C-alpha positions, 0 to 999 in steps of 0.5 A, a space after each residue: 500500500 504506497 498510498 500512506 507514508 509511511 509505505 505499508 507491505 504485508 509479507 504473506 498477507 500476514 505480516 504489515 513492515 511500514 517503511 520510509 524506504 521501499 526497494 523492490 528487487 523482484 527480478 525476473 522469471 523464466 519463460 518456459 514451453 510448457 511441456 510436461 517433460 520440461 517440467 518433469 526434468 527441471 534439474 536434471 539436464 532441462 536448464 533455464 541459465 546456461 552460465 548457472 548450469 554450463 559447467 555440467 555439460 562440458 563436452 556435451 552436446 546440448 540444444 537451445 530453444 530460441 531464437 532472440 538475443 537470450 538464445 543466441 547469447 545462452 548457445 555463444 557460451 554453451 559453445 566454448 564448453 559443449 562439445 556441439 550446440 544445436 538451436 532449435 529456431 520457430 522461425 526461418 530466422 532468429 531475432 536476436 540482433 546482428 553482432 549476436 546472429 553473428 556470434 552464432 554464426 561464427 561459432 563452428 560448433 553450434 547448428 541451428 535447427 531452422 522452423 522446429 518446434 519442440 515436441 518433447 523432452 526425451 528421457 526417464 531420470 536425465 535429458 536423453 534427447 529432445 523431439 522436434 517437427 519442422 513448421 513446413 515439412 512436419 517431419 518429426 525428428 528426434 535429437 541426442 543430447 543430454 543438456 536442453 535450454 530453454 531461452 525465450 525470455 523472461 517475466 518481469 516479477 512486478 504483477 503485484 505492482 500493477 496499479 501502484 507503479 507506473 511499469 511499460 509495456 512488458 512489465 519493467 516497474 519504469 524509473 526516473 533516468 539516471 536513479 531507481 525513482 520510481 513516480 511514487 517517493 521514497 518506493 524504487 526499483 533495481 535488478 531485472 525489475 526495474 
């Protein structure tokens, strides 16, 4: 409740805290494909963070799904650790910036699989592969990989501030340029939330 001063923050709908200043650092959460196998194998070869988990796949073959800057960055990072990186891109082109696309193209061990839609991540106790469909031909194929990285972007964890704080179209909290000040005095935003 930012309507009065000091501001009120209610934690878990139970504990009320009053504060002269509130710093919002709620971050962002990875977007997922919504596959049952993705959820089941999360932490067992499925990851949304190459920097966090890439080391576990050193010298192995992995797949990265996505076509934006996040996917290009993850694939570039993994190409330095892994024997082979497959990029599964839903369209026939990437949305990534030109410089990120160039990095992907320059990596000899990154292979692009265009017009592909992930159908299932294979494996019982750990990732053993991925089944995908070509959107043009309709042909289904499987690929043996031990890691599957989901890199389709992030959602800002800012929904609880709707109606209180100004935010842009994708959920970033707006701050005054060069500061962490929001539209309400005493309320600040930082990190992936801003």
